[in-house]
Every structure is written in structure tokens, then in C-alpha cells.
N, C-alpha and C positions, 0 to 999 in steps of 0.2 A: 398128795398133792405138795408141790413145792412152793414155799412162801418167801419172799424176798423181805419180808419184814426187817430181819437183821440187817440188812443192806441199808436200809433207810435209818435204822438206829445207829448203825456204825458211822454213817455219814454225820449224823447229828452229833454224836459223841466227839468225833474228829472235827466238827466245825468245818466241813467240806460241803460245798454247793454243788449242783449241777453244772453250774458255769465253770466252777473250778476242775470239775472233772473233764469237761470239755476242752479247757486250756491245757490239760494235761494229756491230750490225745484221745479220750474216750467219746465216742460218737453219741451225739445227742438222740439219735434215733434209737440207739440201743438203750439208752436210759429210758426213754419213754416206753420201749417195749417192756423194760423190767417194770416200771409203774403200772402197766396193764396187766402184768403177771404172766406175759408170754414167755415160751423157753428161750434160754439163751446156752450158748456153747460153753464147754470146758475152756476154750480159749477165752471167752468173755470173762468168766470167772477168774482166771488167772490174770488177766490183765487188771481185773478190779482189786485183787488181792496184792498186786503188785503197787497199784498207786496207792491203796489205802493202808499198805502195810499190815494186812490182817490175815485171818485164817479163812478157810471156805465156810467154815459155821457162822461167820460174821457176816457173811453175804446171803446164805440162804439156809433154809430148815426144810426138814419132811414133816408134813402134817398127814396123819393117816386120815383116810376118807371113810366115812361111816356109812 
């Protein structure tokens, strides 16, 4: 399973709100899809890494299903 918890932690650490992401061109609908744990494209991950100046591991992590 993919967890987006690192994304929300990165936003908190960098003091960036969802509103600021939207101002930088990141779609609110995609933000809410991430909040709901839905899948996102590698292009979306790339866009987030660019906006947040971070690594992929700062956006998501893999958690093994048991």
C-alpha cells in the first residue's frame, strides 16, 4: 500500500498549505485525491517534488500489506 503521510509531513515542515499549492498551479482536486489515498501519476509526484523542492520519499512511502 502507498501512504502519502510523508507528503503531509513535508508540507507541515515547509509550512506550505493546500492553498499555497493551488496558487503554484497544483490542482485542488488532486490534493483532495491524495488526502483520500487515491493513486496519483508520476507526473503529479514530479510536480509536487518541484513545488516542494523535495525527494519522492518526501511525498510517499510503501507500506507492506499484511
